[in-house]
C-alpha positions in Angstrom: 7.9 -6.3 49.5 10.0 -8.6 47.4 13.7 -8.0 48.0 14.8 -10.2 45.0 13.6 -7.7 42.5 16.3 -6.3 40.2 17.2 -2.6 40.7 17.8 -2.0 37.0 15.9 -3.6 34.1 18.3 -5.3 31.7 16.5 -5.3 28.4 19.3 -7.4 26.7 18.5 -10.3 29.1 14.8 -10.3 28.3 13.7 -12.7 25.5 10.8 -10.9 23.7 8.1 -13.0 21.9 7.9 -12.8 18.2 4.8 -10.5 18.2 6.6 -8.0 20.3 9.6 -8.1 17.9 7.3 -7.6 15.0 5.7 -4.7 16.8 9.1 -3.1 17.5 10.1 -3.6 13.9 6.9 -2.0 12.7 7.7 1.1 14.6 11.3 1.1 13.4 10.2 0.6 9.8 7.8 3.5 10.1 10.6 5.7 11.4 12.9 4.7 8.6 10.2 5.5 6.0 9.6 8.8 7.6 13.2 9.7 7.8 13.8 8.6 4.1 11.0 10.9 2.8 13.3 13.9 2.1 15.7 11.7 0.1 12.9 10.0 -1.8 11.2 13.3 -2.6 14.5 14.8 -3.7 15.2 11.8 -5.9 11.7 12.2 -7.4 12.4 15.9 -8.1 15.7 15.1 -9.7 14.2 12.4 -11.9 11.5 14.7 -13.2 13.4 18.0 -13.6 15.5 17.2 -16.8 17.3 14.5 -18.6 20.6 15.6 -17.2 19.5 15.4 -13.5 17.8 12.1 -14.3 21.0 10.6 -15.6 22.9 12.1 -12.6 20.4 10.4 -10.3 20.7 7.1 -12.2 24.4 7.2 -11.9 24.2 7.8 -8.1 21.7 5.0 -7.7 24.1 2.6 -9.5 26.5 2.8 -6.5 26.3 -0.3 -4.2 25.8 1.8 -1.1 22.8 3.5 -2.8 21.4 0.1 -3.8 21.8 -1.2 -0.2 20.0 1.9 1.1 17.1 1.4 -1.3 16.9 -2.3 -0.3 16.6 -1.3 3.4 13.9 1.2 2.5 12.2 -1.5 0.4 12.3 -3.8 3.5 10.9 -1.0 5.7 8.0 -0.4 3.3 7.2 -4.1 2.9 7.4 -4.9 6.6 5.4 -1.8 7.5 2.8 -2.8 4.9 2.5 -6.5 6.0 2.5 -5.6 9.7 0.0 -2.9 9.1 -2.4 -5.4 7.4 -1.8 -7.7 10.4 -2.8 -5.0 12.9 -5.8 -4.1 10.8 -6.9 -7.7 11.0 -6.3 -7.8 14.8 -8.4 -4.6 15.1 -11.2 -6.5 13.3 -10.8 -9.3 15.8 -9.2 -11.7 13.4 -6.2 -13.6 14.8 -6.4 -12.3 18.4 -5.7 -15.6 20.1 -2.1 -16.3 21.1 -1.4 -19.1 18.6 -2.9 -17.0 15.8 -1.0 -13.9 16.8 2.3 -15.9 16.8 1.5 -17.4 13.4 0.5 -14.1 11.8 3.7 -12.4 13.2 5.8 -15.2 11.7 4.0 -14.7 8.4 4.8 -11.0 8.5 8.5 -11.7 8.9 8.6 -14.4 6.3 6.5 -12.5 3.7 8.3 -9.2 4.1 11.8 -10.8 3.9 10.8 -13.0 1.0 9.3 -10.1 -1.0 12.4 -7.9 -0.1 14.7 -10.6 -1.4 12.7 -11.2 -4.6 12.3 -7.5 -5.5 15.9 -6.7 -4.3 17.4 -9.3 -6.6 15.3 -8.0 -9.5 16.4 -4.4 -8.8 20.1 -5.1 -8.1 
C-alpha cells in the first residue's frame, strides 16, 4: 500500500483541464437557469398582465443590479446552449479525440463569452 497518498483530497490544488471546467460550468449554468425560472416566469406574467405592470417591470429592469442579473442569466443560457451542442456532437462521435475535445471546449468558452458580451452591450 502506498503510504504517500494524501489523507484529504485538496480540490483547490488540482488543475482541472479545460473540458472538465466546461463540464462543470455546463452544470452550473443549468442550475442557474433552473433557479431563475420563477423570476423569469414572474417577469413574463407582469409584462403581459397590464400596461401598468409592464411599466413597473420595465422600471425594475432599468436598475443596474437587474441588468447584471439578466446578463448572468444570458451567459448561463448561451454557455448551456453551446456546451449542449458540443455534448450532442460528442454523443455522435464527433470531436471525441483529446485535441478535438480541448479545441471544442475552448470554442464553447470563447463563443459563449463573445455572444454574451455582444448581446449584453446591445441590451445595456
